[in-house]
BAVO-700252 format. One line per 4 residues: their letters; for each residue x, y, z of N, C-alpha, C. Coordinates in Angstrom, 1 decimal. Layout:
BEGIN
a> X:Y:Z:X:Y:Z:X:Y:Z | ...
//
This chain:
BEGIN
mkrv> -0.1:34.1:24.6:-1.0:32.9:24.4:-1.1:32.8:22.8 | -1.1:34.0:22.0:-1.0:34.1:20.6:0.0:33.4:20.2 | 1.2:33.7:20.8:2.5:32.9:20.2:2.4:31.4:20.3 | 1.6:30.8:21.2:1.7:29.4:21.5:0.6:29.0:20.4
lals> -0.5:29.7:20.1:-1.4:29.2:19.1:-0.7:29.2:17.6 | -0.2:30.3:17.5:0.7:30.4:16.1:1.8:29.2:16.0 | 2.5:28.9:17.2:3.5:27.7:16.9:2.5:26.4:16.8 | 1.7:26.3:17.5:0.8:25.3:17.3:0.5:25.0:16.0
clll> -0.3:25.9:15.5:-0.6:25.9:14.2:0.4:25.7:12.9 | 1.6:26.2:13.2:2.4:26.2:12.2:2.9:24.6:12.3 | 3.2:24.1:13.7:3.6:22.8:13.5:2.6:21.7:13.1 | 1.4:22.0:13.3:0.3:20.9:12.9:0.3:21.2:11.5
aast> 0.4:22.4:10.9:0.1:22.4:9.2:1.4:21.7:8.8 | 2.7:21.6:9.4:3.9:21.1:8.8:3.4:19.4:8.8 | 2.9:19.0:9.8:2.4:17.8:10.2:1.4:17.0:9.1 | 0.7:18.0:8.8:-0.5:17.5:7.7:-0.2:17.9:6.2
slaa> 0.9:18.5:6.2:1.4:18.8:4.6:1.5:17.5:4.0 | 0.9:17.5:2.6:0.9:16.4:1.7:2.5:16.2:1.0 | 2.9:15.1:0.9:3.9:14.9:0.2:3.8:15.0:-1.3 | 4.9:15.2:-2.1:4.8:15.3:-3.5:4.8:13.6:-3.9
vtqi> 3.6:13.2:-4.6:3.6:11.8:-4.8:3.5:11.7:-6.4 | 4.4:10.8:-6.7:4.3:10.4:-8.3:4.1:9.1:-8.6 | 3.7:8.8:-9.9:3.5:7.4:-10.3:4.8:6.8:-10.7 | 5.0:5.4:-10.3:6.0:4.7:-10.6:5.5:3.5:-11.6
msrg> 6.1:3.4:-12.8:5.5:3.0:-14.0:5.9:1.4:-14.1 | 7.0:1.1:-13.3:7.5:-0.3:-13.5:8.2:-0.8:-12.4 | 8.3:-2.3:-12.1:9.0:-2.5:-10.9:10.5:-2.2:-10.9 | 11.0:-2.0:-12.3:12.4:-1.8:-12.3:12.8:-0.3:-11.9
dite> 11.8:0.5:-11.7:12.0:1.8:-11.2:12.1:1.8:-9.6 | 11.9:0.8:-9.1:11.9:0.5:-7.6:13.2:-0.2:-7.2 | 14.2:0.5:-6.2:15.4:-0.3:-5.9:14.7:-0.9:-4.6 | 14.4:-2.3:-4.8:13.6:-3.1:-3.8:14.5:-3.2:-2.6
qayi> 13.8:-2.7:-1.5:14.5:-3.0:0.0:13.7:-4.0:0.7 | 12.4:-4.2:0.4:11.9:-5.2:1.1:10.5:-5.5:0.3 | 10.0:-7.0:0.4:9.0:-7.2:-0.5:8.1:-8.3:0.2 | 6.9:-8.4:-0.2:5.7:-9.5:0.3:5.9:-10.6:-0.8
dwsd> 6.2:-11.7:-0.2:5.9:-13.2:-1.0:4.7:-13.7:-0.6 | 3.7:-13.8:-1.4:2.3:-14.4:-0.9:2.5:-15.8:-0.6 | 3.4:-16.7:-0.9:3.7:-17.8:-0.5:3.8:-18.2:0.8 | 4.1:-17.0:1.8:4.3:-17.2:3.0:3.2:-17.4:3.7
lgpe> 2.0:-17.2:3.0:0.6:-17.3:3.6:0.1:-18.9:3.4 | 1.0:-19.6:2.7:0.5:-21.0:2.5:0.6:-21.5:1.3 | 0.5:-22.9:0.9:0.6:-23.4:-0.4:-0.6:-22.9:-1.2 | -0.5:-23.2:-2.5:-1.6:-22.9:-3.2:-2.9:-23.2:-2.8
ftvv> -4.0:-22.5:-3.1:-5.4:-22.8:-2.7:-5.8:-22.7:-1.2 | -4.6:-22.4:-0.3:-4.9:-22.0:1.2:-5.9:-20.8:1.1 | -6.8:-21.1:1.9:-7.9:-19.9:2.3:-7.2:-19.1:3.5 | -7.3:-17.6:3.2:-6.6:-16.8:4.3:-7.6:-16.0:4.7
nspa> -7.8:-16.0:6.1:-8.7:-15.1:6.8:-8.3:-13.7:6.6 | -9.3:-12.8:6.5:-9.1:-11.2:6.3:-9.5:-10.8:7.9 | -8.7:-9.8:8.4:-7.5:-9.6:8.0:-6.3:-10.8:8.3 | -5.2:-10.4:7.7:-4.2:-11.4:7.8:-3.1:-10.5:8.0
aimt> -2.0:-11.2:8.7:-0.7:-10.6:9.1:0.4:-11.3:8.2 | 1.3:-10.7:7.6:2.4:-11.2:6.8:3.6:-10.4:6.9 | 4.8:-11.0:7.1:6.1:-10.4:7.2:6.8:-10.1:5.9 | 7.5:-9.1:5.8:8.1:-8.7:4.4:9.5:-9.4:4.6
hgdv> 10.1:-9.6:3.2:11.6:-10.2:3.2:12.5:-8.9:3.0 | 13.8:-9.3:3.3:14.6:-8.0:3.2:14.6:-7.3:4.3 | 14.2:-6.0:4.2:14.1:-5.3:5.6:12.7:-5.5:6.2 | 12.7:-6.3:7.1:11.8:-6.9:7.6:10.7:-6.2:8.5
fsvq> 9.4:-6.1:8.3:8.4:-5.5:9.0:7.0:-6.3:8.7 | 6.1:-6.0:9.6:4.7:-6.5:9.4:3.8:-5.7:8.5 | 3.0:-6.5:7.8:2.1:-5.6:7.1:0.5:-6.5:7.3 | -0.5:-5.7:7.7:-1.9:-6.1:7.8:-2.4:-6.1:6.5
vtgp> -3.0:-7.2:6.0:-3.7:-7.4:4.8:-5.2:-7.6:5.0 | -6.0:-6.8:4.6:-7.3:-6.7:4.7:-8.0:-6.9:3.2 | -9.0:-7.8:3.0:-9.6:-8.0:1.8:-10.8:-7.6:1.7 | -11.6:-7.6:0.6:-12.9:-6.9:0.6:-14.1:-7.9:1.2
gatm> -13.5:-9.3:1.3:-14.3:-10.2:2.0:-13.9:-10.7:3.2 | -14.4:-11.8:3.9:-14.0:-12.5:4.8:-12.7:-13.3:4.8 | -12.5:-13.9:3.6:-11.6:-14.5:3.1:-10.9:-14.0:1.8 | -9.5:-14.7:1.7:-8.8:-14.4:0.4:-8.2:-15.6:0.2
errd> -7.6:-15.9:-0.8:-7.1:-17.4:-1.1:-5.7:-17.0:-2.0 | -4.8:-18.1:-1.7:-3.4:-18.0:-2.3:-3.5:-18.9:-3.7 | -3.0:-18.3:-4.8:-2.9:-18.8:-6.1:-1.6:-18.8:-6.5 | -1.2:-19.6:-7.6:-0.2:-19.5:-8.4:-0.3:-19.4:-10.0
egsg> 0.4:-18.5:-10.7:0.1:-18.4:-12.1:0.5:-19.6:-12.8 | -0.5:-20.2:-13.5:0.0:-21.2:-14.5:-0.9:-22.8:-13.9 | -1.2:-22.4:-12.7:-1.7:-23.7:-12.0:-3.3:-23.5:-11.4 | -3.2:-22.6:-10.3:-4.6:-22.1:-10.0:-5.1:-20.9:-10.5
wfge> -4.0:-20.2:-11.3:-4.6:-18.8:-11.9:-4.0:-18.9:-13.3 | -4.6:-18.4:-14.4:-4.3:-18.3:-15.8:-4.3:-16.9:-16.2 | -3.4:-16.1:-16.3:-3.6:-14.9:-16.7:-2.0:-14.4:-17.3 | -1.6:-13.2:-16.8:-0.7:-12.4:-17.3:0.6:-12.4:-16.5
fnpg> 0.5:-13.0:-15.4:1.7:-13.0:-14.6:2.6:-14.0:-15.1 | 4.0:-13.9:-14.4:4.9:-14.8:-14.8:4.7:-16.3:-14.4 | 4.8:-17.5:-15.0:4.6:-18.7:-14.6:5.2:-19.0:-13.2 | 4.4:-19.4:-12.4:4.9:-19.9:-11.1:4.7:-18.7:-10.0
dsll> 4.4:-17.5:-10.4:4.4:-16.3:-9.6:3.4:-16.6:-8.4 | 3.8:-16.4:-7.1:2.6:-16.5:-6.0:1.9:-15.4:-5.9 | 0.4:-15.6:-5.7:-0.4:-14.5:-5.9:-1.4:-14.5:-4.8 | -2.1:-13.5:-4.4:-3.0:-13.6:-3.5:-4.3:-12.9:-4.2
wtqn> -5.3:-13.6:-4.1:-6.7:-13.6:-4.9:-7.7:-13.0:-3.8 | -8.6:-12.1:-4.3:-9.7:-11.8:-3.4:-10.8:-12.6:-3.5 | -10.8:-13.7:-4.2:-11.6:-14.8:-4.0:-13.3:-14.4:-4.2 | -13.4:-14.0:-5.4:-14.6:-13.9:-6.0:-15.4:-12.7:-5.4
tpga> -14.6:-12.0:-4.7:-15.2:-10.7:-4.0:-14.6:-9.5:-4.6 | -15.4:-8.6:-5.1:-15.1:-7.2:-5.5:-14.7:-6.4:-4.4 | -14.1:-5.4:-4.8:-13.8:-4.3:-3.6:-12.3:-4.0:-3.4 | -11.9:-3.4:-2.3:-10.5:-3.1:-2.2:-9.6:-4.1:-1.2
lvlr> -8.5:-4.2:-1.6:-7.6:-4.8:-0.9:-6.7:-3.7:0.0 | -6.5:-3.8:1.2:-5.7:-2.6:1.9:-4.5:-3.3:2.6 | -3.5:-2.7:2.5:-2.1:-3.3:3.0:-1.7:-2.0:4.0 | -1.7:-2.3:5.5:-1.2:-1.4:6.4:0.2:-1.7:6.8
laks> 1.0:-0.8:6.8:2.4:-1.1:7.0:2.8:-0.8:8.3 | 3.7:-1.5:9.1:4.2:-1.2:10.1:5.6:-0.2:10.0 | 6.1:-0.1:8.8:6.9:0.9:8.4:6.5:1.9:7.4 | 6.8:3.2:7.5:6.6:4.2:6.4:7.4:3.8:5.0
vqdv> 6.9:4.0:3.8:7.9:3.7:2.8:7.9:4.8:1.8 | 8.9:4.8:0.9:9.0:5.7:-0.1:8.2:5.5:-1.5 | 8.6:4.0:-1.7:8.1:3.5:-2.9:7.2:2.2:-2.6 | 6.2:1.9:-3.3:5.6:0.8:-3.3:5.1:0.3:-4.7
gldi> 5.0:-0.8:-5.1:4.6:-1.2:-6.6:4.1:-2.9:-6.8 | 3.5:-3.1:-7.5:3.0:-4.5:-7.8:2.2:-4.5:-9.1 | 2.1:-5.7:-9.7:1.2:-6.0:-10.7:-0.1:-6.5:-10.1 | -1.3:-6.0:-10.8:-2.8:-6.3:-10.4:-3.3:-6.9:-11.7
qada> -4.2:-7.8:-11.4:-5.0:-8.3:-12.6:-6.5:-8.7:-12.0 | -7.2:-8.3:-13.0:-8.8:-8.5:-12.8:-9.2:-10.1:-13.0 | -9.9:-10.7:-12.5:-10.3:-12.1:-12.9:-11.0:-12.2:-14.1 | -11.7:-11.0:-14.6:-12.4:-11.3:-15.6:-11.7:-11.0:-16.9
fgay> -12.2:-11.7:-18.1:-11.5:-11.7:-19.2:-11.5:-10.3:-20.0 | -10.6:-9.8:-20.5:-10.7:-8.6:-21.3:-10.0:-7.3:-20.6 | -10.2:-6.1:-20.9:-9.6:-4.9:-20.5:-10.1:-4.7:-19.2 | -9.3:-4.2:-18.3:-9.5:-3.7:-16.9:-8.8:-2.4:-16.7
tgri> -8.9:-2.0:-15.4:-8.1:-0.6:-15.0:-8.0:-0.9:-13.6 | -6.5:-1.1:-13.2:-6.2:-1.2:-11.7:-5.9:0.3:-11.4 | -6.3:0.3:-9.7:-5.9:1.4:-9.1:-5.0:1.1:-7.8 | -4.1:2.1:-7.7:-3.4:2.4:-6.3:-3.7:3.7:-5.6
tvyn> -4.1:3.5:-4.5:-4.2:4.7:-3.6:-3.4:4.5:-2.4 | -2.5:5.8:-1.8:-1.6:5.4:-1.0:-2.1:6.8:0.2 | -1.8:6.4:1.5:-2.2:7.1:2.4:-0.9:7.3:3.4 | -1.0:8.5:4.1:0.0:9.0:5.2:-0.3:8.1:6.7
gldq> 0.5:8.5:7.6:0.2:8.1:8.9:-1.2:8.6:9.5 | -1.6:9.7:9.0:-2.9:10.3:9.5:-4.1:9.8:8.5 | -3.8:8.8:7.9:-4.8:8.4:6.8:-5.4:9.4:6.1 | -4.7:10.1:5.6:-4.9:11.0:4.6:-4.5:10.6:3.3
qigs> -5.4:10.6:2.2:-4.9:10.1:1.0:-3.9:11.1:0.4 | -2.8:10.6:0.0:-1.5:11.6:-0.8:-1.3:11.2:-2.1 | -2.0:10.3:-2.7:-1.9:9.9:-4.1:-2.6:8.9:-4.7 | -3.2:8.8:-5.8:-3.9:7.8:-6.4:-3.6:7.7:-8.0
fdvn> -3.4:6.6:-8.4:-3.1:6.5:-9.9:-3.9:5.2:-10.6 | -4.2:5.3:-11.6:-5.0:4.4:-12.4:-4.1:3.8:-13.7 | -4.1:2.5:-13.9:-3.4:1.9:-15.0:-4.2:0.7:-15.7 | -4.1:0.7:-17.0:-5.0:-0.1:-17.9:-4.2:-1.4:-18.0
gdnq> -5.0:-2.6:-17.9:-4.3:-3.8:-18.4:-5.4:-4.6:-19.3 | -4.9:-5.7:-19.8:-5.7:-6.5:-20.6:-5.7:-8.1:-20.2 | -6.7:-8.7:-19.8:-6.6:-10.0:-19.5:-6.9:-10.8:-20.6 | -5.8:-11.6:-21.4:-6.1:-12.3:-22.5:-5.6:-13.8:-22.4
lgtg> -5.6:-14.2:-21.1:-5.3:-15.5:-20.6:-3.9:-15.8:-21.2 | -2.8:-14.9:-21.0:-1.3:-15.2:-21.1:-0.7:-14.4:-22.4 | -1.7:-13.7:-23.2:-1.1:-12.9:-24.3:-1.4:-11.5:-24.1 | -1.9:-11.1:-23.0:-2.4:-9.7:-22.7:-1.1:-8.8:-21.9
tlaf> -1.9:-8.1:-21.2:-0.8:-7.1:-20.4:-1.3:-7.0:-19.1 | -0.4:-6.9:-18.0:-0.5:-6.4:-16.6:-0.6:-5.1:-16.3 | -1.4:-4.8:-15.3:-1.5:-3.4:-14.9:-0.2:-3.3:-13.6 | 0.7:-2.5:-14.1:1.7:-2.4:-13.0:1.2:-1.1:-12.1
vgah> 0.8:-1.1:-10.9:0.5:0.1:-10.2:1.6:0.3:-9.0 | 1.9:1.7:-9.0:3.0:2.0:-8.2:3.1:3.4:-7.7 | 3.5:3.6:-6.5:3.5:5.3:-6.3:4.9:5.6:-5.3 | 5.3:6.7:-5.5:6.5:7.2:-5.0:6.2:8.5:-4.1
sdlg> 6.4:8.8:-2.9:6.3:9.8:-2.0:7.7:10.5:-1.8 | 7.9:11.7:-2.0:9.3:12.3:-1.7:9.4:12.3:-0.1 | 8.5:12.2:0.7:8.5:12.3:1.9:8.6:11.0:2.8 | 8.4:9.9:2.0:8.6:8.7:2.5:7.5:8.3:3.6
dils> 6.5:8.7:3.4:5.4:8.8:4.3:4.2:7.7:3.9 | 4.4:6.8:2.9:3.2:5.9:2.9:3.3:4.8:3.7 | 2.0:4.9:4.5:2.0:4.0:5.5:0.6:2.9:5.2 | -0.1:3.1:4.2:-1.3:2.4:4.0:-1.6:2.4:2.4
vkle> -1.9:1.3:1.9:-2.0:1.0:0.2:-3.3:0.5:0.1 | -4.1:1.0:-0.8:-5.4:0.6:-1.0:-5.5:0.0:-2.7 | -5.7:-1.3:-3.0:-5.6:-1.8:-4.4:-7.0:-2.2:-4.8 | -7.3:-1.9:-6.1:-8.7:-2.2:-6.6:-8.7:-2.3:-8.1
vlsg> -9.7:-3.0:-8.6:-10.0:-2.9:-9.9:-11.2:-2.1:-10.2 | -11.4:-1.1:-11.0:-12.5:-0.2:-11.1:-13.6:-0.7:-11.6 | -13.7:-1.7:-12.5:-14.7:-2.5:-13.0:-15.5:-3.4:-11.9 | -15.0:-3.4:-10.7:-15.6:-4.0:-9.5:-15.5:-5.5:-9.7
ddfa> -14.6:-6.0:-10.5:-14.2:-7.5:-10.4:-13.4:-7.8:-9.4 | -13.1:-9.0:-8.8:-12.3:-9.5:-8.1:-10.9:-9.6:-8.8 | -10.0:-9.7:-8.1:-8.6:-9.8:-8.7:-7.5:-10.4:-7.9 | -6.3:-10.5:-8.4:-5.2:-11.0:-7.9:-3.9:-10.2:-7.9
vdrv> -3.1:-10.1:-7.0:-1.9:-9.3:-7.1:-0.6:-10.1:-6.9 | 0.4:-9.7:-7.1:1.8:-10.6:-7.1:2.5:-9.8:-6.1 | 3.9:-10.1:-6.1:4.9:-9.7:-5.2:4.6:-8.2:-5.2 | 4.8:-7.6:-3.7:4.7:-6.2:-3.7:5.9:-5.8:-3.2
sfag> 6.6:-4.7:-3.9:7.8:-4.2:-3.7:7.8:-3.0:-3.0 | 8.7:-2.9:-2.1:8.8:-1.5:-1.3:10.3:-0.9:-1.3 | 10.6:0.2:-1.2:11.8:0.9:-1.0:11.5:2.1:-0.2 | 13.0:2.6:0.4:12.9:3.8:1.4:12.2:3.5:2.6
cnav> 12.2:2.2:3.2:11.5:1.8:4.4:12.1:3.0:5.5 | 11.2:3.3:6.4:11.4:4.1:7.5:10.6:3.6:8.8 | 11.2:3.5:9.8:10.8:2.9:10.9:9.9:4.0:11.9 | 9.8:5.4:11.4:9.2:6.3:11.9:8.1:6.8:11.1
pepa> 6.7:6.4:11.7:5.6:7.1:10.7:5.6:8.6:10.9 | 6.2:9.3:9.8:6.4:10.8:9.8:5.2:11.5:10.2 | 3.9:11.5:9.6:3.0:12.5:9.8:2.5:12.5:11.2 | 2.4:11.2:11.8:1.7:10.7:13.0:2.7:11.5:14.1
smsa> 4.0:11.0:14.0:5.0:11.6:15.0:5.0:13.2:15.0 | 4.9:13.7:13.6:4.9:15.2:13.9:3.8:15.8:14.5 | 2.7:15.2:14.4:1.4:15.7:15.1:1.6:15.5:16.7 | 2.2:14.5:17.0:2.3:14.4:18.5:3.4:15.3:19.0
lalg> 4.3:15.6:18.1:5.4:16.7:18.5:4.8:18.0:18.7 | 4.0:18.4:17.7:3.2:19.6:17.6:2.4:19.9:18.9 | 1.6:18.8:19.2:1.0:19.2:20.7:1.9:19.0:21.8 | 2.9:18.3:21.7:3.6:18.3:23.0:4.4:19.5:23.1
vagl> 4.9:20.1:22.1:5.6:21.6:22.2:4.7:22.5:22.6 | 3.3:22.5:22.1:2.4:23.7:22.7:2.2:23.3:24.1 | 2.0:22.1:24.7:1.8:21.9:26.0:2.9:22.5:26.9 | 4.0:22.2:26.5:5.4:22.6:27.2:5.2:24.2:27.3
vvrr> 4.9:24.8:26.1:4.9:26.3:26.1:3.9:26.8:27.0 | 2.7:26.3:27.1:1.6:26.7:28.0:2.1:26.5:29.3 | 2.6:25.4:29.6:3.0:25.2:31.1:4.2:26.2:31.7 | 5.0:26.5:30.7:6.2:27.4:31.1:5.5:28.9:31.5
rra> 4.7:29.2:30.5:4.0:30.6:30.7:3.3:30.8:31.8 | 2.6:29.7:32.2:2.0:29.7:33.5:2.8:29.6:34.9 | 3.9:28.9:34.7:5.1:29.0:35.7:5.3:30.4:35.7
//
């Protein structure tokens, strides 16, 4: 029985070990394999109920998008949004509601990155926090930006996991302002959620050993 417990503990420890997660500084550091194009949610000024589902381009998988409020809204830089994104960029806006925007992925990924901008004028700090399949936080990074209505700087927030186990992404602006995000880039997409599957494997192996010993 002691061997069974030891085996179970070792496998569970492996399943819950945290990846080495590092900050990605720019979109150019991501070899994009899949991406979210927010225009898929509808034309500019479309009101989007939360949560919403959207499919990626490239390597196709679904993403559940949950905003801080009951609705979000589609905007485009240069017409419905005036800030630091590239002219014509398709954006998703949290629609006057502060809080977190959460992306839950149907595939685990190694890299994720995007630009984030506060709706308020002036300096702001964007944050990305990433989680694995067990909803464990595995990394969080803050980046400063400055909204000067076209002459400032965007905050690019990104994360890289050595284990490729990112399954959930939380985005927020630390000042508490509402905000918009642009194209979301992904790399290292993996159809198997690593931590969750490892936990199931650990419990399954332990059960098999117990049954054999009883037999």
